[in-house]
N, C-alpha and C positions, 0 to 999 in steps of 0.2 A: 726408205726412198730419199735420197738426197735432193737438195734443190735442183741440181743438175738433172737428176733422173725425173723430176717433176716437169722441168722444162722439156726434156726429151719427149715425154708422154704427151704434153700439150702440142708439140711440134710434129707428131706423127702424121703422115700424109693421107691417111684415110678420113681425117677430118679437117679439110683444107680451111674452113671458115675458122675453126679455132687455131690452126697453124698461122693463118694470115693475121689474126688479131693478136697473137702471142708475139709475133715478130714485130708487130707495129707498137703495141702497148707496152709490153714488157721488155723487149730488146731494143726499141727505139729505132727500128729500120725505117728507112724511107720508101716512098712508093716506087722509086726507081731501082730498089735493091733487086737483083735478080730472083732471090728467093721469095721476096714479097710478090713480085709479078707473077711468078710460077703458081704460088698458092691462090692468088686472086684468080688466074684462069681456071683453076681446077674447081672453084667454089660451085658453079652451076653443073658440073660434071660428075663429081664425086661426093658421097656423104650425104648429110642431112638437107642441105638445099637441093641437091638433085633428086633426093626422094621426095621432098614436098612439091617440087615442080612436076614430078611424075604423077602426083595425085591431082594436079590442076586439070580443070576442064579447058579444052582448047579455046573457049571463048573467054577465058581469064578468071573464071571464079573457082572456088573450092566447094564442094558439097552440093550447093544449089544457088541458082542465080536470085537475085532479089536484094533483100536486105543483108549487107555483108557481115553483120554481128551474128547471123544465125547460121547454122546451129552452133551453139557454144559447145566446145571451144575449138571446133574444126572447120568453121566456116572462114570466108575470105579474109574478114578483118583480123583474125587470131593468127592465120597462116601468115599474113604480111607482117604483122608485129614481129613474129618469131623470125621471119626471114630478114627483117632489118637489123635484128640482134646478130644474125649469122653473117653480116657484111655482104649480103646480097643487095645489089643496086640496080638502078634504072639502066645501067650499061648491059644488063642481061635482058634481051628483047621480051622474054616472057614476064619478067618482073615489072618492066616498064608498061607493058599492056595491061597487067592486073592492077597496077597503081592508078592508071588512068580510069579503069572501070571502078575502082574503089572510090575515087574522087567524084566520078560521075554519080555514084549511087549514094554519096554522102555530102549533098551540097549544104553549105551554111547559109542560113537566111541572110540576106543582104550581101552575099558574096563570101568566097572562102570555102573551106572543107572542114568537115567534122561535124556536120548536122545530122541529127537523128530525126525523130517524128516531126514532121511538118518543117524540116529544116532547122529546128531549134538546136542550139549547141548544148553539149553535155560535157562537163569538164573532163571526165574520164576518157570519153570517146575522143574528144578534140584533141586533148594533150597527147594521148597515145598516138593518133593519127598523124599530128603535126611532127611528133619526135621521129617516127618511123619514116616518114617522107623526106624529112631533113637528112636522116642517114642514108637514105637511098638516093640523094642527089637533087632534091627538089628545092634547094635553099632559095633559088632566084625565082621560083614560081609565085605569081602573085596570089594565088589561092592559099598557099601555105602562109605567107606573109600575113594575109587577112586573118587567118586562124591565130595567129600569134598576137595579132592586134586584139582580137576577140578575147583572148585569154588575159590580157592585160586589163581591158575595161570591165571584165566580169569577175576579176579577183576580188576577194574580201578586202576592204580598205585597210584593215590591219595586217594583211599578208596571208596568202594561202587561198584555198580553194574548198569547196564541199563537193562531194560526190553526188548530192542529190539536187543541185540547183540547176535550173534550165534556162534557156532564153537569153536575154541581152542585159539584164540587171546584175549589178554586183552581187556576188555570192553572200547570202545572209549568215552563213556559218563558215567553218573551216575545219578540216580533218586531216590527220596525217595519212589516212587512206588516199586522199586526194593529191597524189604526188605527181600525177602525169604532166599537168600544166608546167611544173618546175623542170621536169625531165625534158619537155619541149625546148625550153631556153638553154638547158645545157647541151643540147644538140646543135644549137644555133650559134654560128661563129660570133665571137665577142665584138669584133670589129663592126658587125651589122646591127648591134644593138642601139636602140636609141634611148634617150633619157628615161622615158616612161617604162621600158623593158627593165632597164637597170634597177629603177626603184622598186618595181614590181617584184624582181627576183630577189632584192636585198630584204623586202619585208617577208616574202614567203620563206626565204632560208632562215631568217630570225625566228620565225614561228616552229620551224623543225629543230633549230639548235636549242631554243629555250626549253623544249620538251625532251632534249638528249635524244631524239629520234624514237623515243618508245613510251614516254610519259603522257598518257591520254586516258584518263579514266581507269578502269580496272585493267589488270594484265590480261592480254589476249595471246593465247598460246601460239597460233599460226604466225604472228609476227616474229617469233624467235626461232622459227624454222626457215631454212633456205630452200628456195624453189627455181625452177626455170622449166618453160616459160613462165613469166610472172603475171601476164595477161593485165587486169587492171588491180591486182592484189599488191598489198604492201607488206614487207618484211624489213628487218633491220639492215639486210644487205642492199635491199633496194634504196632504203634511205642513204646509206653510205656510199653507193655508187653514185647517186645523183649529187649529193652534197660535195663529195670530193672531186667530182668532175667540174663542178662550178667554182673550185678553188678554196674550199672550206677545210681542207684536211688537217690545217693546223689548229683548228679551234678546239679548245679543251673540252667543250661540251660533246664532242664526238667520243670522248674517252670510253664511256660505258659501251657504246656499240661496238667500237674497235676491239675492246677487251672481249666482248662476246664472240665477235669474229674470230680472233685468235684462239679462244677456247674450243671453238667448234673444228679446229684444224686437226686432222687425223694423225696418228703416229707416223704415217708414211708421207706426210706433207701435203696431202690432198684434203679437199673438202667434199662431202658427199651431198648429193641430191636428197634432201631429207623428206621431201613430200612433193607430190604433184597436185596441181590445182584441179578441181575445188578442194582446197585444204581448209576446212572451217571448223568453227567451234561445236561443241556437243549439241547445242540447240539447232544448228542448221543441219548437222548430220541426221538428227532425228527427224527433221522436216523432209529431207531428202528420201529417208527410208519410207515415209508416209506417202510421198509423191514421186516414185522412182521414175516416171516418165519426164520429170522435170529436171532430173540430175544431168548436168553437163558431162559431155564426153570429154575425158582428158586429152589434151594434146601432148604427147611425149615423144622425146628424142633419145632419152637416156633412162635407164632403169632407176626406181626410187631406191633409196637406202643403200646406194652404191657409190663409189667414187665418181664425181661428175667433172668432166672437163669444162662445161660451162659455168658451174659455180665455182670451181677452182680458178679458172681464168678471171673471173669477176672478182673474187676475193683478193687475188694476187694484184689486180689492177688497182683496186681500192688501197692496199697496203703500199703500193708503189707512189701513191699520192700523198701518203702521210709522213711528215718529216720524222 
């Protein structure tokens, strides 16, 4: 499959979200382009977004009302994260109604959105939610701007975040797993950043770059496989997508991850969806076997171990940002 044939595959009309994003990201088309406008109009009518909206309760939630994070990974929180990846925005009335419900169910103590138990912020939840809402058209919403401010003041002073810190104090630790805060700033227009945001992003990016996106303790196999939806999990493609979107594509410390990405490319020019989440290590798999009722339900749009339009689109987007 030649490069043009890969593009033709990504541009197929039965997946208008991928078609729209391919036209924008890989072909550089503007919003006013007739093909872009046509693909955008089709997003809520055809394909994965239409299927997700068909599963939505008329009141705005998925699976059950209440806490948006449950059940994993088919509840409201996870569905909206995936829809934001698929270029669904608040221009779609059902999406806007569900986003408003999501924000109402996730107030951040002191104002803003991204709060969980008692309104306490959690870096993974708040960062994911802020990124999705920004992509969906909420960049001027004061609730989202407050969530970004919270991410700045609760970052580790040396840069980055920890998945396991709560509340309003600076994160005592930091982990490559806690990528969601950085991804929120990647989705926020640069011209709207203040000096505190700029410094926070630079420190966090340096934390990832000095570890070459993968060096933290022992080798963790799921980080080297590619997934989508990613939920709150990390892998090398997640790291590459965030860091190159932030403008670090030329940094030599990305070389290991970029070489890994290139090696994963199939002979036909595409990339596979290697696993669906929860894709965990052997210890966690054993725990799930012993506690089957606690195992999350995967949210899937494409079959695993097959060529993936979303993984291929994300991989080609990353490579387009690398000199």
